[in-house]
N, C-alpha and C positions, 0 to 999 in steps of 0.2 A: 497911502501904499498896501496896506495890509489889506484893506473893505478890497480892495481890486483883484489880489490875489486868491481872494475869497470867493467873489464875484466869478473870475476865471477857473476855478475849479468845480465852481458849480454845474459853469458851462460845458465845462471837460464833459464832465459826469453827466447831465442830462446828453447829451453827442452819445456818449457812450451807450447808454439806454437805448437810445433811440437806434442806432444801429444793432446791437443787440437782439431789440425786438423785429429788428428789419430784417435780418437771416433767419430771425426761427419763424419767419411769416413765410421768407421761402423756401425755408427747408418742411416746413409743414406744408406746401403746398407740390411735393416732388413723393412721388408716391414710392420712387426705391428707398429713397431716405425715409420714410416711414416704416417703412418695411426694416429698415437697418435697423432703425430706432428700435423696433418691436423684439428684434431679435437678440440686439444685445442686451436690454430689458430683462427679458427671459433668458438668458443666459447668467444672467447674473442671478435670478431667483431661483436658479437652480444651484446655483454653488451654494449661496446662502444657505437653502433647504437642505444640502450634502454636509455640510459645515454642522449645523441642528442636527441633523440626525448622529455622525458619527457622537457628538458629545454624548448624547442620553443611548447610545449604543450599550447594547446589555454586552458586547465586546470589546467594548472601548478598552484603552489600553488600565483604565485608573479602576474598573470595575475587576472581583474576582470571578476569577473563571467558573465555571458551573460545576457541581461537584459527580466525579468520575461515576459511568454505569455500572449498578451492582453485576456482582459476577465474581467468578474463582479468581486469588491471585495468580500475575504469568507464574509460571514455572522454570526457573531456570538453573539446566541442567550444564555443569561443564563439560568441554571438549576433552575431555579424556585421552579419543583418540582422533588428533587432530590430523587435519587432511594432508594428503603431503606424506605422512606415515606409510607406512604396511602394518596391516592389520592381521594378526599372524595366528591367536585362537580366538576359541568360542568366547571368552569372558571381554576379550578387546573388542570382537563383532558385536555384543550385547550393548560396551557401553559406547560403540558408536550410534548403535542405531537407537539406544535410550536418546544422544542429541538430537539425532535427526530428525526421533520424532516428537522433540520440544519444538519444532522448530515449524513441524507439518501440522501438527493435530491439537488440538484442543479434549483433553480429557478429563470428567467430572472431580479424576483421582490422579495426584501425580506419579507418575512411574519415575522408580529409582530401583536401582541395584537391591535394595534389600527387599525391595516388593517384588522383584523376578526371582529371589532368592527364594523366599517365603511362598512363592507360586510359580514353581517351575513347569508349570503345563501352560502357562500366558504365554510361552517363549519357544519358537522351534526354531534351530539355528544349523545349517547345514553348509557346508563348504563346497564347491564345484571348481573343479581340477580347470574350465572355463567357462566364459559365459555364454556358449553355444550348449553346453552341457547342462547346462539348468537352464536355459530357454527349454530343448529339449524335452527337459525331466517337468514342464507345467506348461508353459505358453508355446511350445511351437516355431516361435519367432525363426525367423533367419537371419543373417549378418553377411551385409557383401563385402564388409572390410572384413580379411581374415585378423589383423591387427583386433579390432573390437573382440571378434568370435574366440580369438585363443587366449583375453585375462579371465586369470582364476578369478570369483567373487566368492562372495558368504550371500545366500539368502537369510533371510532373517524377518519371520513372519512376527508379529506383535497381536497378542489376539486381547478383546477386551472392546466397547463402546467410543467411538473417538469420531470430531468431527475432523476431515482433513479435507485441507487445502486446498482452492484449486483456481484454475483461473478460467474468467467465465469469458462474454465475451465485450470485446472491447479492452481486453488487459482488467478487467472488472475483479474482485476477489470474491469468491465464493467457497463456501464451505458441504461437503457433501457427506453424510451418516454412512458410516464403515460399521462391521462387528468386530474386524481388523485390520493392521497394516503392512503391505509386504514390503520389504526393502532388498534391493540388490546391491550389496556395495563392494567396490574393486580390494580386492586384498592386497596388491603392490602400493595404493594409497589412499584406501578409506573413502573414495570420491562416491558419493551418492550416482549409481548409473540407471536408475529404476525405482519407481515408487508407485503402488498400486493398493485400490483395495478389496478387502475380503480375504478369505484362507484358502488360495488358489490350490485345484487338484491335481493329484500329480496324474500325467496322460496315462502312466502305467497301468494305474488302478480301473480309468475307464477302459483300458483295452482288456484286463481282467472282467471287467463287467460283461463286455461284448462277447 
């Protein structure tokens, strides 16, 4: 009985082997099947290659991050005149401008109230009853909306070399070198209304030259 079972198992195994061999030869005769097999093997090879590359990549989670780029540490200036609050005097206008400057520029030396106090010529602070009045004094812009034109503003000019953030093509961030930065700040809310590089010249001075 045992010998008959062993012989039966062997015959079954032989038949299975012949069937697999026959199917494989049929598969190889079909061009579509060969292409499909090649595609499957290629995908498997690419997947294995990706796993290996991820394992040795310097950005893998198990490896340490690269060292930071050398440069001055970031300057953190507290927002002592938060937006939404009125900016009622010169000191508040300077503090608000310093906070905005810390976000918009990169400077070799950080700006602080103490430094401004020690070097008062570094900053020019001018209040204007309306934004239109400030524009007439410096830029000659006009505003179609009377509400915008009538808003009271501070013009704060901070002198000194700085790299000013700007938005380039496709939204890329760029830096513009400047010898000063001018901020136009709302007296009512402390919001930044305009930022420009350089020291603007008053139009009245140009008229006097003429």
